C-alpha positions as MATLAB code, in Angstrom:
seq = 'MTPRTGRAPAKNGGTRRGELLGIAAQLFATRGYSQTTVRDIADEAGILSGSLYHHFASKEDMLREILKEFMDDLLAAFTEIAGKDGTPREQFDALVYTAFATIHERPFAVALYQNESAVVGSLADFEFVGKTSLKIEKLWLSVLQAGRETGEFRDDLEVSLVYRFIRDTVWSSVRWYNPRGKLRHDVVAEQYLAMLYGGLLAG';
ca = [
      72.021  104.119  101.245;
      75.403  105.476  102.931;
      78.164  104.829  101.192;
      80.903  105.715  103.718;
      79.787  102.502  105.971;
      82.260  100.244  104.441;
      82.995   97.425  106.873;
      85.496   94.823  106.694;
      84.303   91.335  106.781;
      84.737   89.490  109.574;
      87.247   87.303  110.476;
      88.020   84.171  113.025;
      87.584   85.354  116.530;
      89.434   84.887  119.876;
      89.898   81.051  119.456;
      92.915   78.982  119.410;
      92.370   77.842  115.958;
      91.543   81.463  115.075;
      94.993   82.551  116.455;
      96.898   80.211  114.579;
      95.364   80.834  111.270;
      96.117   84.398  112.056;
      99.663   83.788  112.563;
      99.866   81.649  109.358;
      98.499   84.309  107.414;
     100.975   86.863  108.664;
     103.989   84.498  107.954;
     102.430   83.486  104.615;
     101.716   86.670  103.348;
     105.295   88.336  104.642;
     107.328   85.348  103.891;
     105.793   83.509  101.294;
     103.654   80.373  101.461;
     106.253   78.315   99.873;
     109.066   79.518  102.534;
     107.137   79.164  105.794;
     107.490   75.920  107.494;
     104.948   74.249  109.630;
     107.885   74.733  112.247;
     107.867   78.362  111.534;
     104.307   78.663  112.423;
     104.606   76.431  115.154;
     107.723   78.657  116.904;
     105.678   81.910  116.274;
     102.608   80.437  118.220;
     104.881   79.021  121.241;
     104.158   75.659  120.629;
     106.002   72.332  119.195;
     105.399   71.336  115.619;
     103.480   68.171  116.272;
     101.089   70.284  118.205;
      99.668   72.252  115.336;
      98.925   69.053  113.820;
      95.845   68.749  116.418;
      94.353   71.781  114.866;
      95.433   71.147  111.209;
      96.021   68.201  108.882;
      98.794   70.164  106.948;
     100.193   73.654  106.122;
      97.843   73.410  103.082;
      94.971   72.937  104.944;
      95.625   76.527  107.005;
      96.161   77.782  103.403;
      93.020   76.741  102.357;
      91.082   77.456  105.465;
      92.524   81.181  105.394;
      91.593   82.058  101.735;
      88.261   80.243  102.094;
      87.177   82.173  105.112;
      88.395   85.184  103.510;
      86.901   84.973  100.051;
      83.359   83.968  101.426;
      83.422   86.520  103.822;
      84.232   89.234  101.281;
      81.877   88.029   98.395;
      79.308   87.940  101.515;
      80.090   91.869  102.391;
      80.025   92.533   98.523;
      76.480   90.834   98.033;
      74.899   92.359  100.844;
      76.155   96.103   99.670;
      74.616   95.136   96.135;
      71.560   93.943   97.055;
      70.608   97.192   99.414;
      68.637  100.331   98.080;
      70.535  103.177   96.317;
      71.832  104.031   93.267;
      74.500  102.712   91.478;
      77.192  105.108   92.221;
      76.430  104.739   96.094;
      76.896  101.021   95.427;
      79.958  101.652   93.885;
      81.375  103.823   96.659;
      80.125  101.457   99.400;
      81.865   98.378   97.526;
      85.123  100.905   97.405;
      85.108  101.615  101.124;
      84.672   97.892  102.324;
      87.688   97.035  100.052;
      89.542   99.509  101.717;
      88.352   98.338  105.195;
      89.308   95.207  104.250;
      92.847   96.190  103.767;
      92.931   97.926  106.868;
      91.310   94.944  108.905;
      92.842   92.195  107.257;
      96.268   93.020  105.466;
      97.856   89.510  105.537;
      94.441   87.503  104.163;
      94.548   90.164  101.186;
      98.434   90.078  100.554;
      98.083   86.388  100.686;
      95.459   86.081   98.145;
      97.131   88.764   96.059;
     100.403   86.826   95.957;
      99.196   82.939   96.110;
      95.742   83.023   94.273;
      97.319   82.856   90.976;
      99.216   79.366   91.723;
      96.696   77.797   94.143;
      93.738   78.431   92.020;
      94.949   75.585   89.447;
      95.146   73.342   92.502;
      91.856   70.884   92.507;
      91.088   71.450   96.463;
      91.821   75.409   95.879;
      89.001   75.359   92.956;
      86.893   77.975   95.280;
      89.515   80.574   94.454;
      88.663   81.145   90.892;
      84.907   80.444   91.268;
      84.616   83.117   94.260;
      86.822   85.555   92.426;
      84.199   85.374   89.172;
      81.522   85.804   91.485;
      82.839   88.852   92.798;
      83.638   90.097   89.683;
      80.261   89.616   88.085;
      78.993   91.577   91.175;
      81.184   94.854   90.492;
      80.556   94.488   86.965;
      76.823   94.339   87.395;
      76.924   97.607   89.690;
      79.394   99.544   86.984;
      76.847   98.384   84.245;
      73.856   99.707   86.168;
      75.602  102.823   86.223;
      75.925  103.351   82.933;
      72.542  102.468   82.400;
      71.250  104.946   84.584;
      73.662  107.746   82.971;
      75.770  107.998   86.196;
      78.929  106.423   84.682;
      80.132  106.936   81.292;
      78.968  104.386   78.794;
      82.325  105.009   76.387;
      84.581  102.998   78.617;
      84.721   98.687   78.293;
      83.003   98.025   81.682;
      85.521   95.064   82.217;
      88.604   97.065   81.471;
      87.152   99.730   84.169;
      86.756   97.033   86.380;
      89.992   95.483   86.328;
      91.898   98.943   86.643;
      89.751   99.222   89.804;
      90.269   96.113   91.015;
      94.272   96.188   90.560;
      95.075   99.719   91.800;
      92.476   99.336   95.108;
      93.786   95.775   95.930;
      97.484   96.414   95.279;
      97.851   99.128   97.423;
      97.887   96.292  100.502;
     101.409   96.683   99.539;
     102.058  100.227  100.676;
      98.952  100.994  103.129;
      99.914  101.629  106.729;
      97.152  100.739  109.332;
      98.695  102.735  111.518;
      99.689  105.774  109.151;
      98.365  109.227  109.108;
      95.717  108.211  106.532;
      92.890  106.202  107.766;
      91.476  103.642  105.493;
      88.193  105.420  104.871;
      90.211  108.793  104.058;
      92.370  106.540  101.408;
      88.938  105.302  100.018;
      87.541  108.889   99.644;
      90.559  110.199   97.881;
      90.847  107.148   95.688;
      87.176  107.883   94.601;
      87.729  111.426   94.079;
      90.500  110.859   91.672;
      88.430  108.275   89.865;
      85.456  110.409   89.601;
      87.491  113.720   88.655;
      90.959  112.882   87.881;
      93.814  115.030   88.409;
      93.350  117.983   86.290;
      92.003  121.259   88.076;
      89.110  122.879   86.900;
];
């Protein structure tokens, strides 16, 4: 298994519906879901507000579809990695590379999940947010636990604490990572792993 093959999960293609969801995701992520109106989305798309309702019943439906597609795709990508042959370290590396590739390819969906998931997760129609997040957490924990058992990872660290530290440091990078910046996402992932495995101390 080659760990440096992280790819972002697929996203909506070039359909008009997909274009509208992409516009909505960008506005929700940059302005905030509550602050973005249907008219804002329609204006950005160059259509009348009423025309948007030919595609979606409400702004909430757009948010649900964006998050559902993103989280389903992410879970599928991580599940595929965990199911491949390879050592726990190789699987873990691939998870990290894929996470940073996702931030690169789908920054608005990532930011939207970071900003809104805690709020919408308590709503009846958004129960999938908490359930899918838990599945993703269990998958990462299983890889970390396997690494402890093989001796690749330290066994004196609490696995759940390690996961939370990694989760928060990786996904919060969407706030500063620049897709057009000097460092590509795979380089960022490589340096992140180098710090994680080796620390900051020289020698």
